[in-house]
Kinemage of the C-alpha trace (Angstrom):
@kinemage 1
@onewidth
@group {chain A} dominant
@subgroup {mainchain}
@vectorlist {calphas} color= white
{ca met a 1} P 27.735 27.288 -29.235
{ca ser a 2} L 29.269 27.311 -25.759
{ca leu a 3} L 26.656 29.789 -24.520
{ca gly a 4} L 23.854 27.700 -25.943
{ca thr a 5} L 25.225 24.546 -24.344
{ca ala a 6} L 25.519 26.200 -20.975
{ca thr a 7} L 21.955 27.480 -21.201
{ca asp a 8} L 20.615 24.034 -22.068
{ca ser a 9} L 22.495 22.528 -19.137
{ca asp a 10} L 21.171 25.187 -16.764
{ca asp a 11} L 17.613 24.614 -17.970
{ca glu a 12} L 17.965 20.874 -17.418
{ca thr a 13} L 19.337 21.356 -13.913
{ca ser a 14} L 16.541 23.780 -13.100
{ca ala a 15} L 13.914 21.348 -14.332
{ca leu a 16} L 15.375 18.533 -12.244
{ca gly a 17} L 15.318 20.721 -9.171
{ca leu a 18} L 11.748 21.782 -9.857
{ca phe a 19} L 10.249 18.342 -10.338
{ca asp a 20} L 12.412 16.313 -7.961
{ca asp a 21} L 10.741 15.205 -4.713
{ca ser a 22} L 13.135 17.352 -2.694
{ca gly a 23} L 12.696 20.446 -4.856
{ca pro a 24} L 11.966 23.493 -2.647
{ca leu a 25} L 9.227 24.732 -4.973
{ca arg a 26} L 7.415 21.407 -4.933
{ca leu a 27} L 7.698 21.160 -1.149
{ca gly a 28} L 6.361 24.692 -0.850
{ca arg a 29} L 3.363 23.903 -3.030
{ca gly a 30} L 2.692 20.808 -0.943
{ca ala a 31} L 2.788 22.870 2.243
{ca ile a 32} L 0.330 25.372 0.757
{ca gly a 33} L -2.036 22.598 -0.289
{ca leu a 34} L -1.883 20.969 3.157
{ca thr a 35} L -2.437 24.312 4.887
{ca ala a 36} L -5.463 25.029 2.688
{ca phe a 37} L -6.915 21.612 3.564
{ca leu a 38} L -6.452 22.261 7.294
{ca val a 39} L -8.136 25.665 7.007
{ca val a 40} L -11.128 24.188 5.162
{ca trp a 41} L -11.288 21.357 7.715
{ca trp a 42} L -11.179 23.835 10.612
{ca ala a 43} L -13.863 26.050 9.041
{ca gly a 44} L -16.106 23.045 8.388
{ca ala a 45} L -15.752 21.911 11.992
{ca gln a 46} L -16.706 25.377 13.242
{ca val a 47} L -20.052 25.376 11.471
{ca thr a 48} L -20.930 21.720 12.094
{ca thr a 49} L -23.360 20.936 14.892
{ca pro a 50} L -23.244 18.900 16.989
{ca ser a 51} L -19.478 19.295 17.132
{ca tyr a 52} L -18.712 15.576 17.464
{ca leu a 53} L -19.896 14.995 13.886
{ca leu a 54} L -16.772 16.688 12.546
{ca pro a 55} L -13.955 17.204 15.066
{ca gly a 56} L -11.516 19.919 14.064
{ca pro a 57} L -7.767 19.586 13.491
{ca ile a 58} L -6.888 20.576 17.072
{ca ala a 59} L -9.277 18.081 18.677
{ca ser a 60} L -8.073 15.352 16.327
{ca ala a 61} L -4.419 16.185 17.001
{ca thr a 62} L -5.082 16.036 20.752
{ca ala a 63} L -6.693 12.612 20.360
{ca phe a 64} L -3.715 11.506 18.265
{ca val a 65} L -1.277 12.561 21.000
{ca asp a 66} L -3.396 10.722 23.581
{ca leu a 67} L -2.987 7.482 21.611
{ca phe a 68} L 0.754 7.596 22.223
{ca thr a 69} L 0.784 9.060 25.739
{ca glu a 70} L -1.796 6.715 27.267
{ca ser a 71} L -0.550 3.172 27.759
{ca thr a 72} L -2.080 -0.270 28.120
{ca pro a 73} L -0.487 -3.305 29.806
{ca val a 74} L 0.525 -6.053 27.384
{ca ala a 75} L 1.655 -9.526 28.414
{ca val a 76} L 5.079 -10.258 26.943
{ca pro a 77} L 6.461 -13.808 27.175
{ca leu a 78} L 9.333 -14.170 29.679
{ca val a 79} L 8.968 -10.524 30.672
{ca gly a 80} L 5.463 -10.093 32.031
{ca asn a 81} L 3.203 -7.083 31.643
{ca val a 82} L 4.733 -4.173 29.757
{ca asp a 83} L 3.057 -0.791 29.299
{ca ile a 84} L 2.788 0.064 25.590
{ca pro a 85} L 1.161 3.168 24.064
{ca ile a 86} L -2.376 2.325 22.963
{ca gly a 87} L -1.846 3.603 19.419
{ca leu a 88} L 1.326 1.581 18.982
{ca phe a 89} L -0.350 -1.563 20.381
{ca lys a 90} L -3.341 -1.287 18.024
{ca leu a 91} L -1.055 -0.579 15.081
{ca gly a 92} L 0.938 -3.695 15.929
{ca gln a 93} L -2.267 -5.739 15.922
{ca ser a 94} L -3.140 -4.489 12.433
{ca leu a 95} L 0.372 -5.195 11.181
{ca leu a 96} L 0.009 -8.815 12.315
{ca his a 97} L -2.471 -9.394 9.494
{ca tyr a 98} L -1.476 -6.573 7.128
{ca ile a 99} L 2.140 -7.657 6.584
{ca pro a 100} L 1.506 -11.406 6.033
{ca gly a 101} L -1.482 -10.615 3.814
{ca val a 102} L 0.450 -8.189 1.610
{ca leu a 103} L 3.603 -10.300 1.338
{ca leu a 104} L 1.828 -13.605 0.657
{ca gly a 105} L -0.668 -11.963 -1.711
{ca ala a 106} L 2.102 -10.202 -3.631
{ca thr a 107} L 4.195 -13.358 -3.858
{ca gly a 108} L 1.309 -15.465 -5.119
{ca gly a 109} L -0.019 -12.793 -7.462
{ca ile a 110} L 3.358 -12.035 -9.040
{ca ala a 111} L 4.181 -15.733 -9.442
{ca leu a 112} L 0.879 -16.544 -11.151
{ca gly a 113} L 0.921 -13.350 -13.232
{ca val a 114} L 4.419 -14.006 -14.555
{ca thr a 115} L 3.597 -17.651 -15.289
{ca met a 116} L 0.348 -16.903 -17.117
{ca gly a 117} L 1.906 -13.994 -18.963
{ca trp a 118} L 4.681 -16.260 -20.219
{ca ser a 119} L 2.742 -19.463 -20.893
{ca gly a 120} L -0.022 -19.068 -23.458
{ca arg a 121} L -1.296 -22.578 -22.732
{ca leu a 122} L -1.669 -21.928 -18.994
{ca asp a 123} L -3.252 -18.579 -19.815
{ca asp a 124} L -5.908 -20.362 -21.882
{ca tyr a 125} L -6.683 -22.748 -19.034
{ca leu a 126} L -6.890 -20.179 -16.226
{ca thr a 127} L -8.249 -17.010 -17.878
{ca pro a 128} L -11.933 -18.060 -17.492
{ca leu a 129} L -11.374 -18.748 -13.780
{ca val a 130} L -9.552 -15.424 -13.332
{ca arg a 131} L -12.417 -13.550 -14.978
{ca ile a 132} L -14.902 -15.205 -12.615
{ca leu a 133} L -12.967 -14.583 -9.395
{ca arg a 134} L -11.418 -11.161 -10.121
{ca pro a 135} L -14.621 -9.050 -9.851
{ca ile a 136} L -15.385 -10.389 -6.353
{ca pro a 137} L -14.401 -7.681 -3.823
{ca pro a 138} L -12.002 -8.778 -1.079
{ca leu a 139} L -14.564 -7.900 1.605
{ca ala a 140} L -17.050 -10.318 0.047
{ca trp a 141} L -14.802 -13.087 1.419
{ca val a 142} L -15.387 -11.971 5.023
{ca val a 143} L -17.993 -14.705 5.622
{ca phe a 144} L -15.601 -17.396 4.409
{ca ala a 145} L -12.758 -15.876 6.445
{ca ile a 146} L -14.862 -16.218 9.597
{ca leu a 147} L -15.923 -19.782 8.768
{ca trp a 148} L -12.450 -20.963 7.766
{ca phe a 149} L -10.185 -19.066 10.175
{ca gly a 150} L -12.411 -17.541 12.849
{ca ile a 151} L -12.405 -13.968 14.139
{ca his a 152} L -8.667 -13.515 14.450
{ca his a 153} L -5.587 -12.242 12.653
{ca thr a 154} L -5.576 -15.161 10.228
{ca gly a 155} L -9.032 -14.319 8.901
{ca ala a 156} L -8.159 -10.649 8.467
{ca ala a 157} L -4.855 -11.592 6.803
{ca phe a 158} L -6.794 -13.721 4.330
{ca ile a 159} L -8.911 -10.717 3.296
{ca val a 160} L -5.784 -8.602 2.826
{ca phe a 161} L -4.193 -11.485 0.900
{ca val a 162} L -7.062 -11.507 -1.604
{ca gly a 163} L -6.746 -7.777 -2.240
{ca ala a 164} L -2.959 -7.861 -2.630
{ca phe a 165} L -3.080 -10.960 -4.821
{ca trp a 166} L -5.163 -9.457 -7.631
{ca ile a 167} L -3.357 -6.122 -7.710
{ca asn a 168} L 0.017 -7.824 -8.044
{ca phe a 169} L -1.286 -10.484 -10.410
{ca tyr a 170} L -2.403 -7.979 -13.017
{ca gly a 171} L 0.735 -5.899 -12.603
{ca ala a 172} L 2.949 -8.920 -13.283
{ca tyr a 173} L 0.682 -10.312 -15.999
{ca ser a 174} L 0.489 -7.078 -17.982
{ca gly a 175} L 4.198 -6.433 -17.434
{ca val a 176} L 5.274 -9.794 -18.873
{ca glu a 177} L 2.702 -9.658 -21.657
{ca gly a 178} L 3.966 -6.228 -22.674
{ca val a 179} L 7.622 -7.264 -23.038
{ca ser a 180} L 8.754 -6.776 -26.623
{ca thr a 181} L 9.524 -9.923 -28.610
{ca asp a 182} L 12.713 -8.169 -29.711
{ca tyr a 183} L 14.118 -8.826 -26.236
{ca thr a 184} L 13.399 -12.545 -26.373
{ca asp a 185} L 14.771 -12.800 -29.911
{ca val a 186} L 18.030 -11.137 -28.887
{ca ala a 187} L 18.256 -13.316 -25.756
{ca ser a 188} L 17.743 -16.467 -27.849
{ca ser a 189} L 20.492 -15.443 -30.223
{ca leu a 190} L 22.803 -14.952 -27.250
{ca gly a 191} L 22.223 -18.475 -25.950
{ca val a 192} L 19.256 -18.138 -23.581
{ca glu a 193} L 17.316 -21.318 -24.245
{ca thr a 194} L 15.197 -22.565 -21.320
{ca asp a 195} L 11.963 -20.957 -20.146
{ca trp a 196} L 13.378 -20.373 -16.671
{ca gln a 197} L 16.412 -18.565 -18.060
{ca met a 198} L 14.220 -16.430 -20.296
{ca ile a 199} L 11.930 -15.502 -17.411
{ca arg a 200} L 14.779 -14.796 -14.989
{ca leu a 201} L 17.122 -12.959 -17.342
{ca val a 202} L 14.687 -11.191 -19.694
{ca met a 203} L 11.057 -11.175 -18.586
{ca leu a 204} L 11.423 -10.231 -14.924
{ca pro a 205} L 13.871 -7.337 -15.493
{ca ala a 206} L 11.783 -5.983 -18.393
{ca ala a 207} L 8.511 -6.326 -16.454
{ca ala a 208} L 9.998 -4.928 -13.224
{ca pro a 209} L 8.489 -1.403 -13.606
{ca ser a 210} L 4.961 -2.826 -13.882
{ca val a 211} L 5.541 -5.347 -11.077
{ca leu a 212} L 6.939 -2.755 -8.663
{ca thr a 213} L 4.175 -0.265 -9.474
{ca ala a 214} L 1.567 -2.916 -8.679
{ca phe a 215} L 3.257 -3.780 -5.390
{ca arg a 216} L 3.437 -0.114 -4.430
{ca thr a 217} L -0.266 0.208 -5.219
{ca ser a 218} L -1.070 -2.800 -3.050
{ca ile a 219} L 0.783 -1.237 -0.104
{ca gly a 220} L -1.752 1.590 0.004
{ca arg a 221} L -4.827 -0.295 -1.170
{ca cys a 222} L -4.407 -2.995 1.459
{ca trp a 223} L -4.483 -0.428 4.260
{ca met a 224} L -7.981 0.416 3.008
{ca ile a 225} L -8.826 -3.275 3.031
{ca val a 226} L -7.517 -3.646 6.603
{ca val a 227} L -10.261 -1.375 7.918
{ca gly a 228} L -12.918 -3.448 6.190
{ca ala a 229} L -11.244 -6.718 7.190
{ca glu a 230} L -11.488 -5.700 10.843
{ca leu a 231} L -15.205 -5.007 10.566
{ca phe a 232} L -15.991 -8.498 11.780
{ca gly a 233} L -14.092 -8.007 15.026
{ca ala a 234} L -10.425 -8.708 14.291
{ca pro a 235} L -8.372 -6.428 16.571
{ca gly a 236} L -6.449 -3.498 15.187
{ca val a 237} L -6.584 0.108 14.043
{ca gly a 238} L -9.511 -0.462 11.691
{ca tyr a 239} L -11.626 -1.979 14.429
{ca glu a 240} L -10.808 0.946 16.729
{ca ile a 241} L -11.909 3.432 14.050
{ca ile a 242} L -15.312 1.777 13.899
{ca asn a 243} L -15.568 1.198 17.650
{ca ala a 244} L -14.728 4.826 18.464
{ca ser a 245} L -17.253 6.178 15.952
{ca asn a 246} L -19.950 3.928 17.423
{ca asn a 247} L -19.225 5.587 20.780
{ca leu a 248} L -19.358 9.056 19.135
{ca ala a 249} L -15.644 9.572 19.820
{ca val a 250} L -15.097 10.701 16.255
{ca asp a 251} L -11.914 12.588 17.162
{ca thr a 252} L -10.394 9.255 18.201
{ca ser a 253} L -11.525 7.741 14.905
{ca val a 254} L -9.769 10.532 13.032
{ca ala a 255} L -6.655 10.004 15.182
{ca tyr a 256} L -6.501 6.334 14.184
{ca met a 257} L -7.005 7.364 10.559
{ca leu a 258} L -3.981 9.640 10.920
{ca val a 259} L -1.986 6.693 12.268
{ca ile a 260} L -2.751 4.733 9.111
{ca ser a 261} L -1.889 7.730 6.918
{ca leu a 262} L 1.475 8.327 8.570
{ca val a 263} L 2.447 4.650 8.441
{ca tyr a 264} L 1.476 4.508 4.770
{ca val a 265} L 3.492 7.643 3.970
{ca gly a 266} L 6.543 6.095 5.603
{ca met a 267} L 6.088 2.836 3.692
{ca asp a 268} L 5.450 4.580 0.388
{ca val a 269} L 8.458 6.889 0.656
{ca ser a 270} L 10.731 3.985 1.619
{ca phe a 271} L 9.480 1.770 -1.182
{ca arg a 272} L 9.730 4.580 -3.717
{ca arg a 273} L 13.398 5.021 -2.880
{ca phe a 274} L 13.920 1.283 -3.216
{ca glu a 275} L 12.068 1.332 -6.542
{ca arg a 276} L 14.289 4.101 -7.891
{ca arg a 277} L 17.411 2.141 -7.039
{ca val a 278} L 16.123 -1.045 -8.628
{ca leu a 279} L 15.007 0.812 -11.729
{ca ala a 280} L 18.005 3.120 -11.965
{ca trp a 281} L 18.738 1.634 -15.408
{ca arg a 282} L 15.700 3.456 -16.803
């Protein structure tokens, strides 16, 4: 019995090491996959003519370094002109509409999703409207963003808001709707009576996995929307991707794409750690 128990424990430990994010084997497989992608990218660039149609990894990496070694003067209140790396400055411009759009969209989407998921009467009233508005792509609102807010950060933030809103709405709605009635029955028997108490003490904790997954999805999806939102001239990384490609500086376009990728990876890893702590009870 003792031998069998030890073996089971060893197998469990081995499995955890294998599938954990920090597992050496998983990291090694990731490195192999990334290396294979770089080799295919390099080979494709070698046979592509003219060369600017597909810049290779080295040319793209050089352009990426240039974004953070070449500076541009930026007027800072009470300080004056300060030299800031071009890549960092453009990223900051994108964040000015990305962050408000994601946070406001997530807040509104989660609030409405939880409310509709809990209240059958409100669900009946609003479901037809949701079904009409939901299929409209966020970028279809570009015309209204220009008319209502102009070509500035506010208009781009509105486009990001629309994208984040629907992702988080359905995550919260499906999460609350999927909560077992057993939970509410037990809570009622323990003295939870008002709707607010039921939502705060039962629904939100039980729906948290779905809500957090939706928010994590919106973090990545809204970076895609940022590029489209900057099509109409709002300043930022997305606009620079398009502007550089129009000038046939495709290596610079790829460099800005790498900026977005690295920022997203940092956000995703950080949020995933936060998610694991919040959902440690699972």
